mmCIF file as Biopython writes it, N, C-alpha, C and O atoms, coordinates in Angstrom:
data_model
#
loop_
_atom_site.group_PDB
_atom_site.id
_atom_site.type_symbol
_atom_site.label_atom_id
_atom_site.label_alt_id
_atom_site.label_comp_id
_atom_site.label_asym_id
_atom_site.label_entity_id
_atom_site.label_seq_id
_atom_site.pdbx_PDB_ins_code
_atom_site.Cartn_x
_atom_site.Cartn_y
_atom_site.Cartn_z
_atom_site.occupancy
_atom_site.B_iso_or_equiv
_atom_site.auth_seq_id
_atom_site.auth_asym_id
_atom_site.pdbx_PDB_model_num
ATOM 1   N N  . UNK A ? 1  ? -61.169 -22.977 91.131 1.0 0.0 1  A 1 
ATOM 2   C CA . UNK A ? 1  ? -60.541 -21.646 91.404 1.0 0.0 1  A 1 
ATOM 3   C C  . UNK A ? 1  ? -60.653 -20.816 90.322 1.0 0.0 1  A 1 
ATOM 4   O O  . UNK A ? 1  ? -60.016 -21.155 89.324 1.0 0.0 1  A 1 
ATOM 5   N N  . UNK A ? 2  ? -61.411 -19.647 90.258 1.0 0.0 2  A 1 
ATOM 6   C CA . UNK A ? 2  ? -61.163 -18.671 89.195 1.0 0.0 2  A 1 
ATOM 7   C C  . UNK A ? 2  ? -60.405 -17.611 89.786 1.0 0.0 2  A 1 
ATOM 8   O O  . UNK A ? 2  ? -60.543 -17.188 90.934 1.0 0.0 2  A 1 
ATOM 9   N N  . UNK A ? 3  ? -59.344 -17.090 88.655 1.0 0.0 3  A 1 
ATOM 10  C CA . UNK A ? 3  ? -58.454 -16.026 88.892 1.0 0.0 3  A 1 
ATOM 11  C C  . UNK A ? 3  ? -58.851 -15.074 87.806 1.0 0.0 3  A 1 
ATOM 12  O O  . UNK A ? 3  ? -59.078 -15.423 86.647 1.0 0.0 3  A 1 
ATOM 13  N N  . UNK A ? 4  ? -58.923 -13.759 88.292 1.0 0.0 4  A 1 
ATOM 14  C CA . UNK A ? 4  ? -59.152 -12.830 87.114 1.0 0.0 4  A 1 
ATOM 15  C C  . UNK A ? 4  ? -58.484 -11.487 87.765 1.0 0.0 4  A 1 
ATOM 16  O O  . UNK A ? 4  ? -57.939 -11.434 88.867 1.0 0.0 4  A 1 
ATOM 17  N N  . UNK A ? 5  ? -58.624 -10.561 86.964 1.0 0.0 5  A 1 
ATOM 18  C CA . UNK A ? 5  ? -57.888 -9.358  86.985 1.0 0.0 5  A 1 
ATOM 19  C C  . UNK A ? 5  ? -57.619 -8.394  85.781 1.0 0.0 5  A 1 
ATOM 20  O O  . UNK A ? 5  ? -58.125 -8.526  84.667 1.0 0.0 5  A 1 
ATOM 21  N N  . UNK A ? 6  ? -56.699 -7.348  86.184 1.0 0.0 6  A 1 
ATOM 22  C CA . UNK A ? 6  ? -56.652 -6.558  85.039 1.0 0.0 6  A 1 
ATOM 23  C C  . UNK A ? 6  ? -55.177 -5.928  85.317 1.0 0.0 6  A 1 
ATOM 24  O O  . UNK A ? 6  ? -54.878 -5.691  86.488 1.0 0.0 6  A 1 
ATOM 25  N N  . UNK A ? 7  ? -54.358 -5.683  84.405 1.0 0.0 7  A 1 
ATOM 26  C CA . UNK A ? 7  ? -53.038 -4.967  84.645 1.0 0.0 7  A 1 
ATOM 27  C C  . UNK A ? 7  ? -52.787 -4.000  83.547 1.0 0.0 7  A 1 
ATOM 28  O O  . UNK A ? 7  ? -52.481 -4.325  82.399 1.0 0.0 7  A 1 
ATOM 29  N N  . UNK A ? 8  ? -52.945 -2.748  83.997 1.0 0.0 8  A 1 
ATOM 30  C CA . UNK A ? 8  ? -52.462 -1.843  82.947 1.0 0.0 8  A 1 
ATOM 31  C C  . UNK A ? 8  ? -50.935 -1.042  83.117 1.0 0.0 8  A 1 
ATOM 32  O O  . UNK A ? 8  ? -50.290 -0.650  84.090 1.0 0.0 8  A 1 
ATOM 33  N N  . UNK A ? 9  ? -50.757 -1.023  81.860 1.0 0.0 9  A 1 
ATOM 34  C CA . UNK A ? 9  ? -49.396 -0.404  82.124 1.0 0.0 9  A 1 
ATOM 35  C C  . UNK A ? 9  ? -49.286 0.645   81.023 1.0 0.0 9  A 1 
ATOM 36  O O  . UNK A ? 9  ? -49.424 0.259   79.862 1.0 0.0 9  A 1 
ATOM 37  N N  . UNK A ? 10 ? -49.015 2.117   81.306 1.0 0.0 10 A 1 
ATOM 38  C CA . UNK A ? 10 ? -49.119 3.140   80.525 1.0 0.0 10 A 1 
ATOM 39  C C  . UNK A ? 10 ? -50.555 3.012   79.466 1.0 0.0 10 A 1 
ATOM 40  O O  . UNK A ? 10 ? -50.605 3.176   78.247 1.0 0.0 10 A 1 
ATOM 41  N N  . UNK A ? 11 ? -51.459 2.722   80.256 1.0 0.0 11 A 1 
ATOM 42  C CA . UNK A ? 11 ? -52.662 2.728   79.625 1.0 0.0 11 A 1 
ATOM 43  C C  . UNK A ? 11 ? -52.994 1.739   78.464 1.0 0.0 11 A 1 
ATOM 44  O O  . UNK A ? 11 ? -53.856 1.931   77.607 1.0 0.0 11 A 1 
ATOM 45  N N  . UNK A ? 12 ? -52.157 0.620   78.570 1.0 0.0 12 A 1 
ATOM 46  C CA . UNK A ? 12 ? -52.398 -0.704  77.773 1.0 0.0 12 A 1 
ATOM 47  C C  . UNK A ? 12 ? -52.621 -1.803  78.679 1.0 0.0 12 A 1 
ATOM 48  O O  . UNK A ? 12 ? -51.871 -2.028  79.629 1.0 0.0 12 A 1 
ATOM 49  N N  . UNK A ? 13 ? -53.748 -2.566  78.371 1.0 0.0 13 A 1 
ATOM 50  C CA . UNK A ? 13 ? -53.877 -3.755  79.196 1.0 0.0 13 A 1 
ATOM 51  C C  . UNK A ? 13 ? -53.411 -4.909  78.623 1.0 0.0 13 A 1 
ATOM 52  O O  . UNK A ? 13 ? -53.795 -5.571  77.659 1.0 0.0 13 A 1 
ATOM 53  N N  . UNK A ? 14 ? -52.363 -5.042  79.526 1.0 0.0 14 A 1 
ATOM 54  C CA . UNK A ? 14 ? -51.480 -6.394  79.531 1.0 0.0 14 A 1 
ATOM 55  C C  . UNK A ? 14 ? -52.076 -7.576  79.671 1.0 0.0 14 A 1 
ATOM 56  O O  . UNK A ? 14 ? -51.577 -8.495  79.023 1.0 0.0 14 A 1 
ATOM 57  N N  . UNK A ? 15 ? -53.004 -7.813  80.336 1.0 0.0 15 A 1 
ATOM 58  C CA . UNK A ? 15 ? -53.495 -9.473  80.451 1.0 0.0 15 A 1 
ATOM 59  C C  . UNK A ? 15 ? -54.283 -9.475  79.274 1.0 0.0 15 A 1 
ATOM 60  O O  . UNK A ? 15 ? -55.059 -8.569  78.969 1.0 0.0 15 A 1 
ATOM 61  N N  . UNK A ? 16 ? -54.004 -10.853 78.394 1.0 0.0 16 A 1 
ATOM 62  C CA . UNK A ? 16 ? -54.366 -11.456 77.300 1.0 0.0 16 A 1 
ATOM 63  C C  . UNK A ? 16 ? -53.552 -10.581 76.108 1.0 0.0 16 A 1 
ATOM 64  O O  . UNK A ? 16 ? -54.078 -10.567 74.996 1.0 0.0 16 A 1 
ATOM 65  N N  . UNK A ? 17 ? -52.437 -9.939  76.282 1.0 0.0 17 A 1 
ATOM 66  C CA . UNK A ? 17 ? -51.420 -9.500  75.071 1.0 0.0 17 A 1 
ATOM 67  C C  . UNK A ? 17 ? -50.569 -10.813 74.655 1.0 0.0 17 A 1 
ATOM 68  O O  . UNK A ? 17 ? -50.079 -11.666 75.395 1.0 0.0 17 A 1 
ATOM 69  N N  . UNK A ? 18 ? -50.549 -10.729 73.467 1.0 0.0 18 A 1 
ATOM 70  C CA . UNK A ? 18 ? -49.726 -12.029 72.632 1.0 0.0 18 A 1 
ATOM 71  C C  . UNK A ? 18 ? -47.953 -11.656 73.296 1.0 0.0 18 A 1 
ATOM 72  O O  . UNK A ? 18 ? -47.496 -10.656 73.849 1.0 0.0 18 A 1 
ATOM 73  N N  . UNK A ? 19 ? -47.453 -12.732 72.986 1.0 0.0 19 A 1 
ATOM 74  C CA . UNK A ? 19 ? -46.016 -12.623 73.264 1.0 0.0 19 A 1 
ATOM 75  C C  . UNK A ? 19 ? -45.310 -11.584 72.514 1.0 0.0 19 A 1 
ATOM 76  O O  . UNK A ? 19 ? -44.354 -11.000 73.024 1.0 0.0 19 A 1 
ATOM 77  N N  . UNK A ? 20 ? -45.753 -11.302 71.255 1.0 0.0 20 A 1 
ATOM 78  C CA . UNK A ? 20 ? -45.133 -10.184 70.353 1.0 0.0 20 A 1 
ATOM 79  C C  . UNK A ? 20 ? -45.398 -8.849  70.927 1.0 0.0 20 A 1 
ATOM 80  O O  . UNK A ? 20 ? -44.502 -8.020  71.087 1.0 0.0 20 A 1 
ATOM 81  N N  . UNK A ? 21 ? -46.662 -8.644  71.240 1.0 0.0 21 A 1 
ATOM 82  C CA . UNK A ? 21 ? -47.242 -7.369  71.807 1.0 0.0 21 A 1 
ATOM 83  C C  . UNK A ? 21 ? -46.253 -6.875  73.044 1.0 0.0 21 A 1 
ATOM 84  O O  . UNK A ? 21 ? -45.595 -5.841  73.156 1.0 0.0 21 A 1 
ATOM 85  N N  . UNK A ? 22 ? -46.419 -8.135  74.024 1.0 0.0 22 A 1 
ATOM 86  C CA . UNK A ? 22 ? -45.521 -7.843  75.180 1.0 0.0 22 A 1 
ATOM 87  C C  . UNK A ? 22 ? -44.170 -7.526  75.100 1.0 0.0 22 A 1 
ATOM 88  O O  . UNK A ? 22 ? -43.666 -6.709  75.870 1.0 0.0 22 A 1 
ATOM 89  N N  . UNK A ? 23 ? -43.359 -8.266  73.990 1.0 0.0 23 A 1 
ATOM 90  C CA . UNK A ? 23 ? -42.028 -7.957  73.772 1.0 0.0 23 A 1 
ATOM 91  C C  . UNK A ? 23 ? -41.745 -6.638  73.596 1.0 0.0 23 A 1 
ATOM 92  O O  . UNK A ? 23 ? -40.737 -6.190  74.143 1.0 0.0 23 A 1 
ATOM 93  N N  . UNK A ? 24 ? -42.684 -5.675  72.703 1.0 0.0 24 A 1 
ATOM 94  C CA . UNK A ? 24 ? -42.613 -4.419  72.305 1.0 0.0 24 A 1 
ATOM 95  C C  . UNK A ? 24 ? -42.616 -3.794  73.424 1.0 0.0 24 A 1 
ATOM 96  O O  . UNK A ? 24 ? -41.771 -2.900  73.449 1.0 0.0 24 A 1 
ATOM 97  N N  . UNK A ? 25 ? -43.266 -3.910  74.427 1.0 0.0 25 A 1 
ATOM 98  C CA . UNK A ? 25 ? -43.584 -3.204  75.544 1.0 0.0 25 A 1 
ATOM 99  C C  . UNK A ? 25 ? -42.303 -3.513  76.746 1.0 0.0 25 A 1 
ATOM 100 O O  . UNK A ? 25 ? -41.977 -2.601  77.506 1.0 0.0 25 A 1 
ATOM 101 N N  . UNK A ? 26 ? -41.660 -4.823  76.821 1.0 0.0 26 A 1 
ATOM 102 C CA . UNK A ? 26 ? -40.844 -4.932  77.758 1.0 0.0 26 A 1 
ATOM 103 C C  . UNK A ? 26 ? -39.530 -4.485  77.849 1.0 0.0 26 A 1 
ATOM 104 O O  . UNK A ? 26 ? -38.950 -4.279  78.915 1.0 0.0 26 A 1 
ATOM 105 N N  . UNK A ? 27 ? -38.949 -4.299  76.491 1.0 0.0 27 A 1 
ATOM 106 C CA . UNK A ? 27 ? -37.717 -3.822  76.610 1.0 0.0 27 A 1 
ATOM 107 C C  . UNK A ? 27 ? -37.437 -2.184  76.834 1.0 0.0 27 A 1 
ATOM 108 O O  . UNK A ? 27 ? -36.626 -1.803  77.678 1.0 0.0 27 A 1 
ATOM 109 N N  . UNK A ? 28 ? -38.105 -1.365  76.088 1.0 0.0 28 A 1 
ATOM 110 C CA . UNK A ? 28 ? -38.232 0.120   76.154 1.0 0.0 28 A 1 
ATOM 111 C C  . UNK A ? 28 ? -39.088 0.637   77.428 1.0 0.0 28 A 1 
ATOM 112 O O  . UNK A ? 28 ? -38.812 1.629   78.101 1.0 0.0 28 A 1 
ATOM 113 N N  . UNK A ? 29 ? -40.168 -0.226  77.617 1.0 0.0 29 A 1 
ATOM 114 C CA . UNK A ? 29 ? -40.902 0.665   78.685 1.0 0.0 29 A 1 
ATOM 115 C C  . UNK A ? 29 ? -40.780 -0.012  79.977 1.0 0.0 29 A 1 
ATOM 116 O O  . UNK A ? 29 ? -41.080 0.754   80.892 1.0 0.0 29 A 1 
ATOM 117 N N  . UNK A ? 30 ? -40.442 -1.185  80.369 1.0 0.0 30 A 1 
ATOM 118 C CA . UNK A ? 30 ? -40.633 -2.097  81.441 1.0 0.0 30 A 1 
ATOM 119 C C  . UNK A ? 30 ? -39.625 -2.978  81.723 1.0 0.0 30 A 1 
ATOM 120 O O  . UNK A ? 30 ? -39.320 -3.507  80.654 1.0 0.0 30 A 1 
ATOM 121 N N  . UNK A ? 31 ? -38.938 -3.414  82.629 1.0 0.0 31 A 1 
ATOM 122 C CA . UNK A ? 31 ? -37.982 -3.951  82.998 1.0 0.0 31 A 1 
ATOM 123 C C  . UNK A ? 31 ? -38.121 -4.731  84.510 1.0 0.0 31 A 1 
ATOM 124 O O  . UNK A ? 31 ? -38.816 -4.204  85.378 1.0 0.0 31 A 1 
ATOM 125 N N  . UNK A ? 32 ? -37.549 -5.778  84.722 1.0 0.0 32 A 1 
ATOM 126 C CA . UNK A ? 32 ? -37.717 -6.502  85.740 1.0 0.0 32 A 1 
ATOM 127 C C  . UNK A ? 32 ? -36.443 -6.154  86.809 1.0 0.0 32 A 1 
ATOM 128 O O  . UNK A ? 32 ? -35.304 -6.241  86.351 1.0 0.0 32 A 1 
ATOM 129 N N  . UNK A ? 33 ? -36.592 -5.832  87.970 1.0 0.0 33 A 1 
ATOM 130 C CA . UNK A ? 33 ? -35.498 -5.745  88.871 1.0 0.0 33 A 1 
ATOM 131 C C  . UNK A ? 33 ? -35.482 -6.490  89.849 1.0 0.0 33 A 1 
ATOM 132 O O  . UNK A ? 33 ? -36.390 -6.531  90.679 1.0 0.0 33 A 1 
ATOM 133 N N  . UNK A ? 34 ? -34.036 -7.451  89.896 1.0 0.0 34 A 1 
ATOM 134 C CA . UNK A ? 34 ? -34.107 -8.335  90.805 1.0 0.0 34 A 1 
ATOM 135 C C  . UNK A ? 34 ? -33.537 -8.124  92.077 1.0 0.0 34 A 1 
ATOM 136 O O  . UNK A ? 34 ? -32.761 -7.181  92.227 1.0 0.0 34 A 1 
ATOM 137 N N  . UNK A ? 35 ? -33.833 -8.916  93.064 1.0 0.0 35 A 1 
ATOM 138 C CA . UNK A ? 35 ? -33.674 -8.053  94.466 1.0 0.0 35 A 1 
ATOM 139 C C  . UNK A ? 35 ? -32.317 -9.029  94.668 1.0 0.0 35 A 1 
ATOM 140 O O  . UNK A ? 35 ? -31.448 -8.641  95.449 1.0 0.0 35 A 1 
ATOM 141 N N  . UNK A ? 36 ? -32.197 -9.947  94.151 1.0 0.0 36 A 1 
ATOM 142 C CA . UNK A ? 36 ? -30.994 -10.810 94.817 1.0 0.0 36 A 1 
ATOM 143 C C  . UNK A ? 36 ? -29.847 -10.514 93.835 1.0 0.0 36 A 1 
ATOM 144 O O  . UNK A ? 36 ? -29.885 -11.116 92.762 1.0 0.0 36 A 1 
ATOM 145 N N  . UNK A ? 37 ? -28.943 -9.755  94.041 1.0 0.0 37 A 1 
ATOM 146 C CA . UNK A ? 37 ? -27.639 -9.415  92.949 1.0 0.0 37 A 1 
ATOM 147 C C  . UNK A ? 37 ? -26.960 -10.681 92.315 1.0 0.0 37 A 1 
ATOM 148 O O  . UNK A ? 37 ? -26.613 -10.746 91.136 1.0 0.0 37 A 1 
ATOM 149 N N  . UNK A ? 38 ? -26.783 -11.895 93.451 1.0 0.0 38 A 1 
ATOM 150 C CA . UNK A ? 38 ? -26.102 -12.987 92.875 1.0 0.0 38 A 1 
ATOM 151 C C  . UNK A ? 38 ? -26.893 -13.767 91.734 1.0 0.0 38 A 1 
ATOM 152 O O  . UNK A ? 38 ? -26.280 -14.589 91.053 1.0 0.0 38 A 1 
ATOM 153 N N  . UNK A ? 39 ? -28.209 -13.528 91.521 1.0 0.0 39 A 1 
ATOM 154 C CA . UNK A ? 39 ? -28.983 -14.043 90.424 1.0 0.0 39 A 1 
ATOM 155 C C  . UNK A ? 39 ? -29.083 -13.089 89.046 1.0 0.0 39 A 1 
ATOM 156 O O  . UNK A ? 39 ? -29.097 -13.545 87.903 1.0 0.0 39 A 1 
ATOM 157 N N  . UNK A ? 40 ? -29.139 -11.911 89.339 1.0 0.0 40 A 1 
ATOM 158 C CA . UNK A ? 40 ? -29.288 -10.889 88.533 1.0 0.0 40 A 1 
ATOM 159 C C  . UNK A ? 40 ? -27.792 -10.666 87.675 1.0 0.0 40 A 1 
ATOM 160 O O  . UNK A ? 40 ? -27.905 -10.700 86.450 1.0 0.0 40 A 1 
ATOM 161 N N  . UNK A ? 41 ? -26.560 -10.468 88.173 1.0 0.0 41 A 1 
ATOM 162 C CA . UNK A ? 41 ? -25.415 -10.470 87.655 1.0 0.0 41 A 1 
ATOM 163 C C  . UNK A ? 41 ? -24.487 -11.863 87.578 1.0 0.0 41 A 1 
ATOM 164 O O  . UNK A ? 41 ? -24.629 -12.822 88.336 1.0 0.0 41 A 1 
ATOM 165 N N  . UNK A ? 42 ? -23.582 -11.771 86.579 1.0 0.0 42 A 1 
ATOM 166 C CA . UNK A ? 42 ? -22.715 -12.752 86.564 1.0 0.0 42 A 1 
ATOM 167 C C  . UNK A ? 42 ? -21.346 -12.385 87.152 1.0 0.0 42 A 1 
ATOM 168 O O  . UNK A ? 42 ? -20.622 -11.516 86.668 1.0 0.0 42 A 1 
ATOM 169 N N  . UNK A ? 43 ? -21.063 -13.088 88.190 1.0 0.0 43 A 1 
ATOM 170 C CA . UNK A ? 43 ? -19.778 -12.484 89.091 1.0 0.0 43 A 1 
ATOM 171 C C  . UNK A ? 43 ? -18.512 -12.737 88.062 1.0 0.0 43 A 1 
ATOM 172 O O  . UNK A ? 43 ? -17.534 -12.066 88.392 1.0 0.0 43 A 1 
ATOM 173 N N  . UNK A ? 44 ? -18.337 -13.445 87.044 1.0 0.0 44 A 1 
ATOM 174 C CA . UNK A ? 44 ? -17.332 -13.663 86.332 1.0 0.0 44 A 1 
ATOM 175 C C  . UNK A ? 44 ? -17.145 -12.631 85.414 1.0 0.0 44 A 1 
ATOM 176 O O  . UNK A ? 44 ? -16.075 -12.495 84.821 1.0 0.0 44 A 1 
ATOM 177 N N  . UNK A ? 45 ? -18.256 -11.772 85.222 1.0 0.0 45 A 1 
ATOM 178 C CA . UNK A ? 45 ? -17.901 -10.643 84.136 1.0 0.0 45 A 1 
ATOM 179 C C  . UNK A ? 45 ? -17.914 -9.282  85.084 1.0 0.0 45 A 1 
ATOM 180 O O  . UNK A ? 45 ? -18.445 -9.207  86.192 1.0 0.0 45 A 1 
ATOM 181 N N  . UNK A ? 46 ? -17.251 -8.289  84.435 1.0 0.0 46 A 1 
ATOM 182 C CA . UNK A ? 46 ? -17.245 -7.071  84.856 1.0 0.0 46 A 1 
ATOM 183 C C  . UNK A ? 46 ? -18.823 -6.631  84.752 1.0 0.0 46 A 1 
ATOM 184 O O  . UNK A ? 46 ? -19.626 -7.321  84.124 1.0 0.0 46 A 1 
ATOM 185 N N  . UNK A ? 47 ? -19.234 -5.283  85.500 1.0 0.0 47 A 1 
ATOM 186 C CA . UNK A ? 47 ? -20.446 -5.017  85.329 1.0 0.0 47 A 1 
ATOM 187 C C  . UNK A ? 47 ? -20.616 -4.295  84.184 1.0 0.0 47 A 1 
ATOM 188 O O  . UNK A ? 47 ? -21.718 -4.467  83.663 1.0 0.0 47 A 1 
ATOM 189 N N  . UNK A ? 48 ? -19.998 -3.662  83.714 1.0 0.0 48 A 1 
ATOM 190 C CA . UNK A ? 48 ? -20.003 -2.669  82.172 1.0 0.0 48 A 1 
ATOM 191 C C  . UNK A ? 48 ? -20.239 -3.417  81.380 1.0 0.0 48 A 1 
ATOM 192 O O  . UNK A ? 48 ? -21.078 -2.946  80.612 1.0 0.0 48 A 1 
ATOM 193 N N  . UNK A ? 49 ? -19.871 -4.640  81.056 1.0 0.0 49 A 1 
ATOM 194 C CA . UNK A ? 49 ? -20.435 -5.291  79.600 1.0 0.0 49 A 1 
ATOM 195 C C  . UNK A ? 49 ? -22.023 -5.981  79.766 1.0 0.0 49 A 1 
ATOM 196 O O  . UNK A ? 49 ? -22.957 -6.106  78.975 1.0 0.0 49 A 1 
ATOM 197 N N  . UNK A ? 50 ? -21.784 -6.429  81.498 1.0 0.0 50 A 1 
ATOM 198 C CA . UNK A ? 50 ? -23.261 -6.685  81.300 1.0 0.0 50 A 1 
ATOM 199 C C  . UNK A ? 50 ? -24.429 -5.935  81.396 1.0 0.0 50 A 1 
ATOM 200 O O  . UNK A ? 50 ? -25.579 -6.362  81.290 1.0 0.0 50 A 1 
ATOM 201 N N  . UNK A ? 51 ? -23.991 -4.553  81.648 1.0 0.0 51 A 1 
ATOM 202 C CA . UNK A ? 51 ? -25.230 -3.544  81.359 1.0 0.0 51 A 1 
ATOM 203 C C  . UNK A ? 51 ? -25.158 -2.912  80.176 1.0 0.0 51 A 1 
ATOM 204 O O  . UNK A ? 51 ? -26.010 -2.081  79.864 1.0 0.0 51 A 1 
ATOM 205 N N  . UNK A ? 52 ? -24.150 -3.226  79.390 1.0 0.0 52 A 1 
ATOM 206 C CA . UNK A ? 52 ? -24.090 -2.859  77.976 1.0 0.0 52 A 1 
ATOM 207 C C  . UNK A ? 52 ? -24.737 -3.783  77.241 1.0 0.0 52 A 1 
ATOM 208 O O  . UNK A ? 52 ? -25.327 -3.415  76.225 1.0 0.0 52 A 1 
ATOM 209 N N  . UNK A ? 53 ? -24.735 -5.013  77.593 1.0 0.0 53 A 1 
ATOM 210 C CA . UNK A ? 53 ? -25.234 -6.103  76.945 1.0 0.0 53 A 1 
ATOM 211 C C  . UNK A ? 53 ? -26.845 -5.849  76.722 1.0 0.0 53 A 1 
ATOM 212 O O  . UNK A ? 53 ? -27.418 -5.903  75.634 1.0 0.0 53 A 1 
ATOM 213 N N  . UNK A ? 54 ? -27.511 -5.531  78.128 1.0 0.0 54 A 1 
ATOM 214 C CA . UNK A ? 54 ? -28.883 -4.905  78.228 1.0 0.0 54 A 1 
ATOM 215 C C  . UNK A ? 54 ? -29.129 -3.916  77.215 1.0 0.0 54 A 1 
ATOM 216 O O  . UNK A ? 54 ? -29.987 -4.094  76.350 1.0 0.0 54 A 1 
ATOM 217 N N  . UNK A ? 55 ? -28.404 -2.859  77.280 1.0 0.0 55 A 1 
ATOM 218 C CA . UNK A ? 55 ? -28.980 -1.987  76.429 1.0 0.0 55 A 1 
ATOM 219 C C  . UNK A ? 55 ? -28.831 -2.075  74.978 1.0 0.0 55 A 1 
ATOM 220 O O  . UNK A ? 55 ? -29.653 -1.561  74.220 1.0 0.0 55 A 1 
ATOM 221 N N  . UNK A ? 56 ? -27.684 -2.789  74.526 1.0 0.0 56 A 1 
ATOM 222 C CA . UNK A ? 56 ? -27.888 -3.224  73.005 1.0 0.0 56 A 1 
ATOM 223 C C  . UNK A ? 56 ? -29.013 -3.987  72.675 1.0 0.0 56 A 1 
ATOM 224 O O  . UNK A ? 56 ? -29.697 -3.804  71.668 1.0 0.0 56 A 1 
ATOM 225 N N  . UNK A ? 57 ? -29.229 -4.964  73.646 1.0 0.0 57 A 1 
ATOM 226 C CA . UNK A ? 57 ? -30.466 -5.979  73.310 1.0 0.0 57 A 1 
ATOM 227 C C  . UNK A ? 57 ? -31.981 -5.077  73.424 1.0 0.0 57 A 1 
ATOM 228 O O  . UNK A ? 57 ? -32.978 -5.360  72.760 1.0 0.0 57 A 1 
ATOM 229 N N  . UNK A ? 58 ? -31.920 -4.279  74.124 1.0 0.0 58 A 1 
ATOM 230 C CA . UNK A ? 58 ? -33.459 -3.529  74.122 1.0 0.0 58 A 1 
ATOM 231 C C  . UNK A ? 58 ? -33.548 -2.154  73.370 1.0 0.0 58 A 1 
ATOM 232 O O  . UNK A ? 58 ? -34.593 -1.520  73.228 1.0 0.0 58 A 1 
ATOM 233 N N  . UNK A ? 59 ? -32.242 -1.755  72.879 1.0 0.0 59 A 1 
ATOM 234 C CA . UNK A ? 59 ? -32.277 -0.372  72.040 1.0 0.0 59 A 1 
ATOM 235 C C  . UNK A ? 59 ? -31.875 -0.731  70.512 1.0 0.0 59 A 1 
ATOM 236 O O  . UNK A ? 59 ? -31.588 0.199   69.758 1.0 0.0 59 A 1 
ATOM 237 N N  . UNK A ? 60 ? -31.846 -2.183  70.004 1.0 0.0 60 A 1 
ATOM 238 C CA . UNK A ? 60 ? -31.114 -2.308  68.750 1.0 0.0 60 A 1 
ATOM 239 C C  . UNK A ? 60 ? -29.916 -1.835  68.305 1.0 0.0 60 A 1 
ATOM 240 O O  . UNK A ? 60 ? -29.727 -1.680  67.099 1.0 0.0 60 A 1 
ATOM 241 N N  . UNK A ? 61 ? -29.056 -1.576  69.142 1.0 0.0 61 A 1 
ATOM 242 C CA . UNK A ? 61 ? -27.873 -1.306  69.076 1.0 0.0 61 A 1 
ATOM 243 C C  . UNK A ? 61 ? -26.772 -2.564  68.614 1.0 0.0 61 A 1 
ATOM 244 O O  . UNK A ? 61 ? -27.010 -3.694  69.040 1.0 0.0 61 A 1 
ATOM 245 N N  . UNK A ? 62 ? -25.930 -2.407  68.001 1.0 0.0 62 A 1 
ATOM 246 C CA . UNK A ? 62 ? -25.101 -3.533  67.568 1.0 0.0 62 A 1 
ATOM 247 C C  . UNK A ? 62 ? -23.989 -3.498  68.561 1.0 0.0 62 A 1 
ATOM 248 O O  . UNK A ? 62 ? -23.943 -2.721  69.515 1.0 0.0 62 A 1 
ATOM 249 N N  . UNK A ? 63 ? -23.004 -4.493  68.232 1.0 0.0 63 A 1 
ATOM 250 C CA . UNK A ? 63 ? -21.927 -4.584  69.065 1.0 0.0 63 A 1 
ATOM 251 C C  . UNK A ? 63 ? -20.937 -3.367  68.711 1.0 0.0 63 A 1 
ATOM 252 O O  . UNK A ? 63 ? -20.918 -2.917  67.566 1.0 0.0 63 A 1 
ATOM 253 N N  . UNK A ? 64 ? -20.183 -2.889  69.642 1.0 0.0 64 A 1 
ATOM 254 C CA . UNK A ? 64 ? -19.114 -1.878  68.741 1.0 0.0 64 A 1 
ATOM 255 C C  . UNK A ? 64 ? -18.200 -2.254  68.005 1.0 0.0 64 A 1 
ATOM 256 O O  . UNK A ? 64 ? -17.936 -3.455  68.066 1.0 0.0 64 A 1 
ATOM 257 N N  . UNK A ? 65 ? -17.539 -1.546  67.226 1.0 0.0 65 A 1 
ATOM 258 C CA . UNK A ? 65 ? -16.560 -2.001  66.215 1.0 0.0 65 A 1 
ATOM 259 C C  . UNK A ? 65 ? -15.033 -1.356  66.495 1.0 0.0 65 A 1 
ATOM 260 O O  . UNK A ? 65 ? -14.098 -1.634  65.744 1.0 0.0 65 A 1 
#
């Protein structure tokens, strides 16, 4: 079976990009939205710290002092 196709994101061809190039796009330009909240959020953690963790990770911000 042969599978082919193309996937453009903001004018960039995503098929064939290396991991390093994809990571540059994933954080600031693209994110996954999980449809099942039980797999997307940690139920033992408050929502604020979970969202803050994601923002810090993808915007090069450090931990608050």
